[in-house]
N, CA and C atoms as a LAMMPS dump frame, in Angstrom:
ITEM: TIMESTEP
0
ITEM: NUMBER OF ATOMS
516
ITEM: BOX BOUNDS ff ff ff
-5.0000000000000000e+02 5.0000000000000000e+02
-5.0000000000000000e+02 5.0000000000000000e+02
-5.0000000000000000e+02 5.0000000000000000e+02
ITEM: ATOMS id mol type element x y z
1 1 1 N -306.326 146.717 -323.462
2 1 2 C -307.547 147.381 -323.908
3 1 3 C -307.208 148.348 -325.04
4 2 1 N -307.991 148.318 -326.105
5 2 2 C -307.725 149.237 -327.215
6 2 3 C -307.945 150.698 -326.797
7 3 1 N -307.042 151.531 -327.228
8 3 2 C -307.124 152.971 -326.95
9 3 3 C -307.905 153.667 -328.044
10 4 1 N -308.379 154.892 -327.721
11 4 2 C -309.186 155.682 -328.653
12 4 3 C -308.56 157.077 -328.769
13 5 1 N -308.346 157.535 -329.985
14 5 2 C -307.86 158.887 -330.222
15 5 3 C -309.064 159.824 -330.22
16 6 1 N -308.994 160.927 -329.463
17 6 2 C -310.109 161.876 -329.375
18 6 3 C -309.565 163.286 -329.567
19 7 1 N -310.277 164.071 -330.362
20 7 2 C -309.904 165.477 -330.549
21 7 3 C -309.818 166.176 -329.201
22 8 1 N -308.695 166.852 -328.971
23 8 2 C -308.46 167.515 -327.69
24 8 3 C -309.546 168.536 -327.357
25 9 1 N -310.096 169.205 -328.355
26 9 2 C -311.134 170.207 -328.092
27 9 3 C -312.396 169.566 -327.517
28 10 1 N -312.658 168.311 -327.886
29 10 2 C -313.827 167.609 -327.353
30 10 3 C -313.632 167.221 -325.888
31 11 1 N -312.378 167.238 -325.45
32 11 2 C -312.045 166.916 -324.066
33 11 3 C -311.958 168.174 -323.201
34 12 1 N -312.29 169.322 -323.78
35 12 2 C -312.285 170.572 -323.029
36 12 3 C -310.987 171.349 -323.101
37 13 1 N -310.039 170.895 -323.882
38 13 2 C -308.785 171.622 -324.02
39 13 3 C -308.999 172.823 -324.947
40 14 1 N -308.568 174.015 -324.543
41 14 2 C -308.806 175.232 -325.333
42 14 3 C -307.82 175.365 -326.494
43 15 1 N -307.988 174.515 -327.508
44 15 2 C -307.055 174.47 -328.636
45 15 3 C -307.683 174.876 -329.961
46 16 1 N -308.972 175.193 -329.964
47 16 2 C -309.625 175.572 -331.222
48 16 3 C -309.069 176.896 -331.74
49 17 1 N -309.332 177.158 -333.016
50 17 2 C -308.8 178.364 -333.647
51 17 3 C -309.17 179.634 -332.872
52 18 1 N -310.346 179.632 -332.227
53 18 2 C -310.798 180.815 -331.489
54 18 3 C -310.372 180.803 -330.026
55 19 1 N -309.546 179.843 -329.642
56 19 2 C -309.085 179.733 -328.267
57 19 3 C -310.051 178.991 -327.362
58 20 1 N -311.136 178.514 -327.929
59 20 2 C -312.144 177.811 -327.14
60 20 3 C -312.009 176.304 -327.246
61 21 1 N -313.057 175.63 -326.814
62 21 2 C -313.115 174.172 -326.875
63 21 3 C -314.546 173.774 -327.208
64 22 1 N -314.788 172.515 -327.368
65 22 2 C -316.123 171.97 -327.629
66 22 3 C -316.331 170.746 -326.728
67 23 1 N -316.098 170.949 -325.434
68 23 2 C -316.163 169.85 -324.464
69 23 3 C -317.482 169.088 -324.56
70 24 1 N -317.368 167.776 -324.475
71 24 2 C -318.51 166.87 -324.563
72 24 3 C -318.636 166.127 -323.242
73 25 1 N -319.861 165.967 -322.781
74 25 2 C -320.141 165.215 -321.559
75 25 3 C -321.03 164.028 -321.903
76 26 1 N -320.527 163.118 -322.704
77 26 2 C -321.306 161.942 -323.1
78 26 3 C -320.891 160.756 -322.24
79 27 1 N -321.84 159.904 -321.842
80 27 2 C -321.497 158.757 -320.991
81 27 3 C -320.433 157.83 -321.594
82 28 1 N -320.442 157.633 -322.89
83 28 2 C -319.422 156.778 -323.515
84 28 3 C -318.041 157.386 -323.313
85 29 1 N -317.913 158.679 -323.58
86 29 2 C -316.631 159.352 -323.396
87 29 3 C -316.211 159.296 -321.931
88 30 1 N -317.143 159.559 -321.032
89 30 2 C -316.808 159.535 -319.602
90 30 3 C -316.315 158.158 -319.175
91 31 1 N -316.941 157.102 -319.699
92 31 2 C -316.517 155.741 -319.388
93 31 3 C -315.103 155.49 -319.917
94 32 1 N -314.835 155.904 -321.155
95 32 2 C -313.502 155.727 -321.717
96 32 3 C -312.451 156.481 -320.914
97 33 1 N -312.793 157.714 -320.493
98 33 2 C -311.855 158.503 -319.694
99 33 3 C -311.577 157.815 -318.362
100 34 1 N -312.61 157.318 -317.72
101 34 2 C -312.466 156.63 -316.436
102 34 3 C -311.549 155.413 -316.573
103 35 1 N -311.667 154.731 -317.703
104 35 2 C -310.836 153.542 -317.939
105 35 3 C -309.421 153.884 -318.433
106 36 1 N -309.163 155.154 -318.69
107 36 2 C -307.84 155.558 -319.164
108 36 3 C -307.553 155.167 -320.606
109 37 1 N -308.598 155.125 -321.424
110 37 2 C -308.462 154.661 -322.804
111 37 3 C -308.235 155.776 -323.813
112 38 1 N -308.427 157.019 -323.411
113 38 2 C -308.421 158.144 -324.352
114 38 3 C -307.036 158.743 -324.512
115 39 1 N -306.648 158.932 -325.76
116 39 2 C -305.427 159.651 -326.124
117 39 3 C -305.891 160.93 -326.832
118 40 1 N -305.528 162.08 -326.284
119 40 2 C -305.939 163.371 -326.846
120 40 3 C -305.014 163.787 -327.986
121 41 1 N -305.596 164.448 -328.979
122 41 2 C -304.813 164.957 -330.097
123 41 3 C -305.451 166.216 -330.659
124 42 1 N -304.639 167.237 -330.878
125 42 2 C -305.05 168.397 -331.667
126 42 3 C -304.017 168.547 -332.774
127 43 1 N -304.334 168.045 -333.965
128 43 2 C -303.361 168.104 -335.057
129 43 3 C -302.921 169.528 -335.417
130 44 1 N -303.812 170.489 -335.297
131 44 2 C -303.448 171.849 -335.672
132 44 3 C -302.408 172.419 -334.704
133 45 1 N -302.607 172.188 -333.409
134 45 2 C -301.614 172.627 -332.421
135 45 3 C -300.316 171.842 -332.598
136 46 1 N -300.434 170.519 -332.815
137 46 2 C -299.243 169.688 -333.007
138 46 3 C -298.466 170.127 -334.241
139 47 1 N -299.171 170.617 -335.246
140 47 2 C -298.529 171.079 -336.474
141 47 3 C -297.871 172.44 -336.341
142 48 1 N -297.997 173.06 -335.156
143 48 2 C -297.311 174.318 -334.898
144 48 3 C -298.16 175.571 -335
145 49 1 N -299.457 175.427 -335.214
146 49 2 C -300.307 176.615 -335.299
147 49 3 C -300.606 177.146 -333.897
148 50 1 N -300.635 178.477 -333.741
149 50 2 C -300.896 179.058 -332.42
150 50 3 C -302.38 179.006 -332.07
151 51 1 N -302.661 179.215 -330.808
152 51 2 C -304.041 179.359 -330.337
153 51 3 C -304.104 180.668 -329.569
154 52 1 N -305.006 181.571 -329.929
155 52 2 C -305.925 181.493 -331.07
156 52 3 C -305.185 181.728 -332.389
157 53 1 N -305.917 181.472 -333.486
158 53 2 C -305.383 181.628 -334.827
159 53 3 C -306.55 181.949 -335.764
160 54 1 N -306.29 182.484 -336.929
161 54 2 C -307.382 182.696 -337.872
162 54 3 C -308.014 181.363 -338.274
163 55 1 N -309.299 181.388 -338.516
164 55 2 C -309.993 180.197 -339.017
165 55 3 C -309.325 179.766 -340.316
166 56 1 N -309.408 178.463 -340.608
167 56 2 C -308.827 177.945 -341.848
168 56 3 C -309.823 176.999 -342.504
169 57 1 N -309.753 176.919 -343.816
170 57 2 C -310.597 176.006 -344.582
171 57 3 C -309.786 175.431 -345.736
172 58 1 N -310.197 174.259 -346.173
173 58 2 C -309.546 173.621 -347.312
174 58 3 C -310.107 174.206 -348.6
175 59 1 N -309.215 174.651 -349.454
176 59 2 C -309.59 175.118 -350.784
177 59 3 C -309.185 173.992 -351.719
178 60 1 N -310.185 173.232 -352.152
179 60 2 C -309.935 171.995 -352.887
180 60 3 C -310.324 172.122 -354.35
181 61 1 N -309.727 171.265 -355.17
182 61 2 C -310.141 171.234 -356.572
183 61 3 C -311.563 170.688 -356.68
184 62 1 N -312.242 170.975 -357.764
185 62 2 C -313.602 170.453 -357.92
186 62 3 C -313.608 168.928 -357.917
187 63 1 N -314.719 168.377 -357.503
188 63 2 C -314.885 166.922 -357.557
189 63 3 C -314.836 166.487 -359.009
190 64 1 N -314.556 165.304 -359.374
191 64 2 C -314.551 164.074 -358.581
192 64 3 C -313.168 163.681 -358.079
193 65 1 N -312.359 164.607 -357.651
194 65 2 C -310.989 164.307 -357.248
195 65 3 C -310.875 163.664 -355.866
196 66 1 N -311.994 163.354 -355.198
197 66 2 C -311.932 162.653 -353.923
198 66 3 C -311.882 163.589 -352.744
199 67 1 N -311.421 163.049 -351.649
200 67 2 C -311.385 163.751 -350.379
201 67 3 C -310.554 165.027 -350.451
202 68 1 N -311.112 166.1 -349.926
203 68 2 C -310.371 167.358 -349.881
204 68 3 C -309.135 167.21 -349
205 69 1 N -309.286 166.525 -347.863
206 69 2 C -308.143 166.306 -346.984
207 69 3 C -307.039 165.518 -347.67
208 70 1 N -307.414 164.494 -348.407
209 70 2 C -306.42 163.702 -349.126
210 70 3 C -305.766 164.551 -350.213
211 71 1 N -306.538 165.439 -350.84
212 71 2 C -305.966 166.327 -351.854
213 71 3 C -304.897 167.233 -351.235
214 72 1 N -305.107 167.682 -350.001
215 72 2 C -304.09 168.483 -349.306
216 72 3 C -302.844 167.632 -349.07
217 73 1 N -303.043 166.403 -348.611
218 73 2 C -301.909 165.507 -348.353
219 73 3 C -301.115 165.238 -349.625
220 74 1 N -301.798 165.198 -350.759
221 74 2 C -301.154 164.929 -352.045
222 74 3 C -300.666 166.192 -352.751
223 75 1 N -300.878 167.359 -352.141
224 75 2 C -300.434 168.609 -352.735
225 75 3 C -301.338 169.143 -353.831
226 76 1 N -302.562 168.6 -353.947
227 76 2 C -303.504 169.046 -354.982
228 76 3 C -304.492 170.087 -354.467
229 77 1 N -304.436 170.395 -353.179
230 77 2 C -305.317 171.393 -352.568
231 77 3 C -304.531 172.054 -351.443
232 78 1 N -305.048 173.172 -350.978
233 78 2 C -304.366 173.907 -349.908
234 78 3 C -305.336 174.191 -348.768
235 79 1 N -304.769 174.401 -347.597
236 79 2 C -305.528 174.896 -346.458
237 79 3 C -305.116 176.358 -346.298
238 80 1 N -306.102 177.239 -346.399
239 80 2 C -305.833 178.67 -346.268
240 80 3 C -306.508 179.21 -345.021
241 81 1 N -305.841 180.142 -344.357
242 81 2 C -306.46 180.824 -343.226
243 81 3 C -307.367 181.927 -343.767
244 82 1 N -308.219 182.436 -342.909
245 82 2 C -309.151 183.485 -343.322
246 82 3 C -308.422 184.735 -343.814
247 83 1 N -307.175 184.915 -343.367
248 83 2 C -306.414 186.073 -343.841
249 83 3 C -305.527 185.735 -345.046
250 84 1 N -305.721 184.546 -345.643
251 84 2 C -305.056 184.185 -346.885
252 84 3 C -303.738 183.449 -346.755
253 85 1 N -303.298 183.163 -345.537
254 85 2 C -302.032 182.448 -345.358
255 85 3 C -302.208 180.96 -345.687
256 86 1 N -301.26 180.408 -346.412
257 86 2 C -301.266 178.977 -346.719
258 86 3 C -300.706 178.239 -345.508
259 87 1 N -301.556 177.491 -344.815
260 87 2 C -301.163 176.751 -343.614
261 87 3 C -301.173 175.24 -343.875
262 88 1 N -301.104 174.865 -345.134
263 88 2 C -301.147 173.45 -345.524
264 88 3 C -300.065 172.626 -344.847
265 89 1 N -298.849 173.148 -344.781
266 89 2 C -297.732 172.394 -344.199
267 89 3 C -298.006 172.058 -342.738
268 90 1 N -298.568 172.996 -341.995
269 90 2 C -298.891 172.743 -340.584
270 90 3 C -299.976 171.679 -340.464
271 91 1 N -300.954 171.706 -341.349
272 91 2 C -302.023 170.708 -341.326
273 91 3 C -301.487 169.32 -341.686
274 92 1 N -300.589 169.255 -342.668
275 92 2 C -299.98 167.964 -343.027
276 92 3 C -299.128 167.435 -341.877
277 93 1 N -298.335 168.302 -341.278
278 93 2 C -297.486 167.896 -340.158
279 93 3 C -298.33 167.395 -338.985
280 94 1 N -299.392 168.116 -338.667
281 94 2 C -300.267 167.697 -337.58
282 94 3 C -300.93 166.362 -337.85
283 95 1 N -301.33 166.14 -339.097
284 95 2 C -301.942 164.859 -339.469
285 95 3 C -300.934 163.724 -339.313
286 96 1 N -299.703 163.963 -339.762
287 96 2 C -298.669 162.936 -339.636
288 96 3 C -298.372 162.633 -338.167
289 97 1 N -298.377 163.661 -337.329
290 97 2 C -298.14 163.448 -335.906
291 97 3 C -299.297 162.685 -335.254
292 98 1 N -300.532 162.961 -335.677
293 98 2 C -301.687 162.22 -335.157
294 98 3 C -301.59 160.747 -335.558
295 99 1 N -301.174 160.484 -336.795
296 99 2 C -301.017 159.103 -337.236
297 99 3 C -299.903 158.41 -336.45
298 100 1 N -298.795 159.098 -336.215
299 100 2 C -297.702 158.511 -335.432
300 100 3 C -298.175 158.188 -334.01
301 101 1 N -298.96 159.076 -333.421
302 101 2 C -299.514 158.844 -332.087
303 101 3 C -300.442 157.631 -332.095
304 102 1 N -301.271 157.54 -333.119
305 102 2 C -302.187 156.402 -333.239
306 102 3 C -301.407 155.099 -333.38
307 103 1 N -300.377 155.116 -334.179
308 103 2 C -299.565 153.896 -334.365
309 103 3 C -298.842 153.52 -333.079
310 104 1 N -298.324 154.511 -332.381
311 104 2 C -297.609 154.262 -331.118
312 104 3 C -298.498 153.536 -330.106
313 105 1 N -299.782 153.892 -330.089
314 105 2 C -300.718 153.333 -329.113
315 105 3 C -301.609 152.231 -329.695
316 106 1 N -301.361 151.833 -330.938
317 106 2 C -302.156 150.773 -331.548
318 106 3 C -303.618 151.145 -331.731
319 107 1 N -303.869 152.415 -331.969
320 107 2 C -305.244 152.927 -332.081
321 107 3 C -305.858 152.533 -333.418
322 108 1 N -307.104 152.071 -333.365
323 108 2 C -307.849 151.711 -334.572
324 108 3 C -309.172 152.453 -334.667
325 109 1 N -309.4 153.415 -333.755
326 109 2 C -310.661 154.145 -333.667
327 109 3 C -310.376 155.565 -333.192
328 110 1 N -311.003 156.537 -333.846
329 110 2 C -310.844 157.935 -333.451
330 110 3 C -312.202 158.622 -333.443
331 111 1 N -312.4 159.51 -332.464
332 111 2 C -313.57 160.38 -332.424
333 111 3 C -313.03 161.796 -332.579
334 112 1 N -313.374 162.415 -333.711
335 112 2 C -312.796 163.691 -334.097
336 112 3 C -313.87 164.757 -334.274
337 113 1 N -313.468 166.02 -334.157
338 113 2 C -314.389 167.155 -334.254
339 113 3 C -314.898 167.325 -335.682
340 114 1 N -316.195 167.154 -335.823
341 114 2 C -316.839 167.276 -337.134
342 114 3 C -316.647 168.673 -337.714
343 115 1 N -316.527 168.734 -339.013
344 115 2 C -316.441 169.95 -339.832
345 115 3 C -315.087 170.649 -339.79
346 116 1 N -314.185 170.189 -338.955
347 116 2 C -312.857 170.784 -338.863
348 116 3 C -312.05 170.492 -340.132
349 117 1 N -311.214 171.449 -340.577
350 117 2 C -310.37 171.169 -341.736
351 117 3 C -309.304 170.107 -341.436
352 118 1 N -309.07 169.827 -340.177
353 118 2 C -308.189 168.716 -339.79
354 118 3 C -308.998 167.459 -339.539
355 119 1 N -309.983 167.569 -338.667
356 119 2 C -310.626 166.398 -338.077
357 119 3 C -311.97 166.016 -338.681
358 120 1 N -312.573 166.835 -339.495
359 120 2 C -313.884 166.506 -340.059
360 120 3 C -313.858 165.164 -340.77
361 121 1 N -314.726 164.272 -340.362
362 121 2 C -314.75 162.942 -340.935
363 121 3 C -315.818 162.743 -341.992
364 122 1 N -316.879 163.549 -341.913
365 122 2 C -317.982 163.417 -342.875
366 122 3 C -318.214 164.7 -343.654
367 123 1 N -317.972 165.838 -343.014
368 123 2 C -318.131 167.102 -343.727
369 123 3 C -317.102 168.116 -343.24
370 124 1 N -316.842 169.072 -344.103
371 124 2 C -315.927 170.172 -343.831
372 124 3 C -316.549 171.436 -344.414
373 125 1 N -315.994 172.576 -344.065
374 125 2 C -316.449 173.815 -344.695
375 125 3 C -315.903 173.884 -346.116
376 126 1 N -316.617 174.581 -346.975
377 126 2 C -316.362 174.51 -348.42
378 126 3 C -315.199 175.352 -348.947
379 127 1 N -314.494 176.06 -348.082
380 127 2 C -313.35 176.848 -348.528
381 127 3 C -313.671 178.283 -348.872
382 128 1 N -314.946 178.672 -348.748
383 128 2 C -315.35 180.041 -349.081
384 128 3 C -315.437 180.951 -347.861
385 129 1 N -315.283 180.378 -346.667
386 129 2 C -315.445 181.089 -345.394
387 129 3 C -316.832 181.702 -345.276
388 130 1 N -317.803 181.066 -345.952
389 130 2 C -319.186 181.523 -345.907
390 130 3 C -320.07 180.673 -344.999
391 131 1 N -319.477 179.739 -344.264
392 131 2 C -320.248 178.915 -343.342
393 131 3 C -320.952 177.735 -343.997
394 132 1 N -320.642 177.469 -345.263
395 132 2 C -321.29 176.353 -345.964
396 132 3 C -320.448 175.091 -345.826
397 133 1 N -321.128 173.979 -345.53
398 133 2 C -320.451 172.697 -345.385
399 133 3 C -320.675 171.834 -346.614
400 134 1 N -319.687 171.004 -346.89
401 134 2 C -319.765 170.042 -347.99
402 134 3 C -319.327 168.675 -347.46
403 135 1 N -319.719 167.635 -348.142
404 135 2 C -319.253 166.299 -347.784
405 135 3 C -317.752 166.234 -348.033
406 136 1 N -317.041 165.618 -347.124
407 136 2 C -315.605 165.463 -347.288
408 136 3 C -314.916 165.272 -345.96
409 137 1 N -313.634 164.987 -346.018
410 137 2 C -312.839 164.771 -344.822
411 137 3 C -311.765 165.837 -344.705
412 138 1 N -311.409 166.141 -343.457
413 138 2 C -310.287 167.007 -343.185
414 138 3 C -308.978 166.247 -343.401
415 139 1 N -307.876 166.943 -343.24
416 139 2 C -306.558 166.388 -343.541
417 139 3 C -306.22 165.207 -342.628
418 140 1 N -306.387 165.38 -341.332
419 140 2 C -306.069 164.298 -340.388
420 140 3 C -307.035 163.136 -340.541
421 141 1 N -308.316 163.423 -340.667
422 141 2 C -309.299 162.344 -340.838
423 141 3 C -308.983 161.522 -342.084
424 142 1 N -308.579 162.179 -343.158
425 142 2 C -308.255 161.456 -344.393
426 142 3 C -307.043 160.55 -344.195
427 143 1 N -306.003 161.058 -343.528
428 143 2 C -304.795 160.26 -343.322
429 143 3 C -305.07 159.075 -342.394
430 144 1 N -305.814 159.319 -341.323
431 144 2 C -306.149 158.229 -340.402
432 144 3 C -307.03 157.187 -341.087
433 145 1 N -308.007 157.65 -341.863
434 145 2 C -308.874 156.719 -342.601
435 145 3 C -308.064 155.848 -343.549
436 146 1 N -307.143 156.479 -344.261
437 146 2 C -306.296 155.741 -345.199
438 146 3 C -305.48 154.671 -344.469
439 147 1 N -305.133 154.929 -343.218
440 147 2 C -304.348 153.976 -342.422
441 147 3 C -305.229 152.901 -341.785
442 148 1 N -306.539 152.937 -342.063
443 148 2 C -307.44 151.904 -341.554
444 148 3 C -308.056 152.202 -340.205
445 149 1 N -307.938 153.433 -339.748
446 149 2 C -308.525 153.828 -338.465
447 149 3 C -309.956 154.293 -338.7
448 150 1 N -310.883 153.73 -337.939
449 150 2 C -312.298 154.101 -338.063
450 150 3 C -312.494 155.503 -337.485
451 151 1 N -313.186 156.358 -338.227
452 151 2 C -313.396 157.75 -337.839
453 151 3 C -314.863 157.981 -337.486
454 152 1 N -315.081 158.57 -336.316
455 152 2 C -316.409 158.969 -335.863
456 152 3 C -316.331 160.418 -335.415
457 153 1 N -317.493 161.059 -335.23
458 153 2 C -317.502 162.434 -334.732
459 153 3 C -318.288 162.51 -333.429
460 154 1 N -318.402 163.718 -332.904
461 154 2 C -319.013 163.92 -331.585
462 154 3 C -320.516 163.665 -331.552
463 155 1 N -321.114 163.351 -332.683
464 155 2 C -322.524 162.962 -332.735
465 155 3 C -322.687 161.449 -332.825
466 156 1 N -321.587 160.704 -332.814
467 156 2 C -321.618 159.268 -333.072
468 156 3 C -321.005 158.428 -331.938
469 157 1 N -321.253 158.821 -330.7
470 157 2 C -320.651 158.111 -329.565
471 157 3 C -321.105 156.654 -329.477
472 158 1 N -322.384 156.407 -329.699
473 158 2 C -322.864 155.026 -329.595
474 158 3 C -322.267 154.149 -330.689
475 159 1 N -322.173 154.68 -331.911
476 159 2 C -321.568 153.94 -333.001
477 159 3 C -320.082 153.695 -332.733
478 160 1 N -319.408 154.715 -332.202
479 160 2 C -317.987 154.576 -331.869
480 160 3 C -317.795 153.518 -330.786
481 161 1 N -318.679 153.508 -329.805
482 161 2 C -318.573 152.515 -328.725
483 161 3 C -318.782 151.1 -329.27
484 162 1 N -319.743 150.938 -330.174
485 162 2 C -319.974 149.621 -330.786
486 162 3 C -318.733 149.173 -331.558
487 163 1 N -318.102 150.077 -332.259
488 163 2 C -316.874 149.766 -332.991
489 163 3 C -315.77 149.385 -332.01
490 164 1 N -315.631 150.144 -330.922
491 164 2 C -314.614 149.854 -329.905
492 164 3 C -314.829 148.451 -329.321
493 165 1 N -316.079 148.111 -329.038
494 165 2 C -316.374 146.782 -328.5
495 165 3 C -315.983 145.69 -329.49
496 166 1 N -316.263 145.916 -330.777
497 166 2 C -315.897 144.932 -331.805
498 166 3 C -314.372 144.774 -331.869
499 167 1 N -313.666 145.89 -331.81
500 167 2 C -312.198 145.842 -331.83
501 167 3 C -311.695 145.102 -330.583
502 168 1 N -312.253 145.447 -329.445
503 168 2 C -311.851 144.825 -328.169
504 168 3 C -312.042 143.322 -328.193
505 169 1 N -313.105 142.87 -328.825
506 169 2 C -313.421 141.437 -328.85
507 169 3 C -312.865 140.742 -330.093
508 170 1 N -312.025 141.46 -330.849
509 170 2 C -311.368 140.86 -332.004
510 170 3 C -312.247 140.666 -333.217
511 171 1 N -313.384 141.376 -333.257
512 171 2 C -314.303 141.254 -334.386
513 171 3 C -313.981 142.293 -335.456
514 172 1 N -313.511 143.471 -335.031
515 172 2 C -313.298 144.563 -335.978
516 172 3 C -311.89 144.808 -336.324
């Protein structure tokens, strides 16, 4: 059975920057957990960042340079904490560890925490620490996407399940 990578914070693990979590109680997730299909990952913790820690955002070059997360991976952008520390190396390391975990388990689908500078698959914060979101991917989401792993967020359980079924049946 194909495994699914899921952000640890969505599973109730207190790994977010503020020491909290964003536990989800969705029937699709519960079914996957019951079947033992879920592999948990927190790239920021894996990259060596403590919990709690200052919030961080990607400070990216202006568009049209592509994904902010990919720009971090390529050294064209940085991830800065709210107190100004460059934490890019930890974000890159965590992304690489998430990809290694996905490869180890043959994962082709991930459900990641939206808006995170690591896991955001559709949007991230704009780097101003003003609470504004922009279209783009976080560092881990960009690396996983580049490796061909389908990325969904906590609002897309039904879509993720449809993708999982396609993968399971050899369609995707």
